[in-house]
C-alpha distance (Angstrom), angle and dihedral (degrees) to the residues before:
residue distance angle dihedral
M1 . . .
S2 3.79 . .
G3 3.81 126.8 .
K4 3.71 88.2 -112.6
D5 3.84 90.7 62.5
L6 3.77 91.2 52.7
G7 3.75 91.7 57.1
N8 3.79 94.5 60.7
T9 3.76 115.5 109.6
S10 3.79 118.4 -139.2
R11 3.74 114.4 -110.1
T12 3.74 92.1 -151.0
N13 3.75 115.9 119.1
W14 3.77 97.7 -132.7
A15 3.79 96.2 177.8
A16 3.85 90.0 56.1
L17 3.84 90.9 44.9
E18 3.74 93.1 48.3
S19 3.78 91.8 50.5
L20 3.77 94.3 59.0
D21 3.80 118.4 99.6
D22 3.80 126.4 -156.5
E23 3.91 89.7 -93.1
G24 3.74 89.6 67.8
I25 3.89 94.4 56.3
D26 3.74 118.5 89.8
Y27 3.87 109.9 -137.9
S28 3.78 95.6 167.4
D29 3.85 94.3 110.1
I30 3.84 93.7 53.2
P31 3.84 112.2 93.0
P32 3.78 116.8 -129.6
L33 3.77 118.9 -101.3
T34 3.85 103.9 -116.5
E35 3.73 132.0 -175.3
E36 3.85 86.5 -104.8
F37 3.85 89.7 58.4
F38 3.77 92.2 53.6
E39 3.87 91.5 44.0
K40 3.90 88.6 58.2
A41 3.85 96.3 36.4
T42 3.86 118.8 112.7
L43 3.73 123.6 -150.9
R44 3.78 110.7 -130.7
I45 3.78 118.3 -169.8
P46 3.87 116.3 -167.6
A47 3.81 112.9 -119.5
S48 3.85 91.1 -114.5
Q49 3.85 89.2 61.9
A50 3.81 94.6 39.0
Q51 3.82 87.9 68.4
Q52 3.80 90.7 68.8
L53 3.85 96.3 54.8
V54 3.78 96.9 85.5
K55 3.79 113.7 101.7
I56 3.73 114.9 -144.5
E57 3.71 123.3 -171.3
P58 3.83 113.9 -107.5
D59 3.85 96.7 -117.1
V60 3.84 90.9 48.3
L61 3.89 91.6 49.9
Q62 3.73 90.0 47.2
W63 3.84 91.2 53.8
F64 3.76 91.5 50.8
Q65 3.81 93.7 45.8
A66 3.89 88.9 51.8
Q67 3.88 86.3 59.5
G68 3.79 90.0 69.4
E69 3.79 145.9 -87.3
D70 3.79 94.5 -55.6
Y71 3.74 93.0 59.9
K72 3.83 94.6 128.2
A73 3.74 89.9 58.4
L74 3.78 88.8 49.2
I75 3.82 93.1 52.3
N76 3.87 88.8 48.7
S77 3.78 90.5 49.4
I78 3.81 94.4 51.2
L79 3.83 90.3 45.5
R80 3.72 90.3 50.3
R81 3.85 94.5 49.4
Y82 3.81 88.6 49.2
A83 3.76 94.6 49.6
D84 3.85 91.8 45.3
S85 3.81 92.2 50.1
H86 3.78 92.7 49.0
S87 3.91 98.7 40.7
G88 3.82 92.2 108.1
R89 3.81 92.7 59.0
P90 3.87 119.6 94.8
A91 3.71 116.2 -109.0
K92 3.81 115.9 -100.5
């Protein structure tokens, strides 16, 4: 982003927008969220968030944290080496 872009002033009328209440918003074109919708819905987690889904036992995490600030990279490196060394094995 250039400095020129930062100098632009928003043309949004924030005072008018903040004065609106929910009654002034037209929701008629939004379809209702039915049970059928949720039955067909798929949860998608961005890759950056999926990295945080692994549960590590507290004592194991403490050991890795004691190895230094870059403990997450160390965990990833160890998991990568393990996966690479076992890539020839059939999945269980």
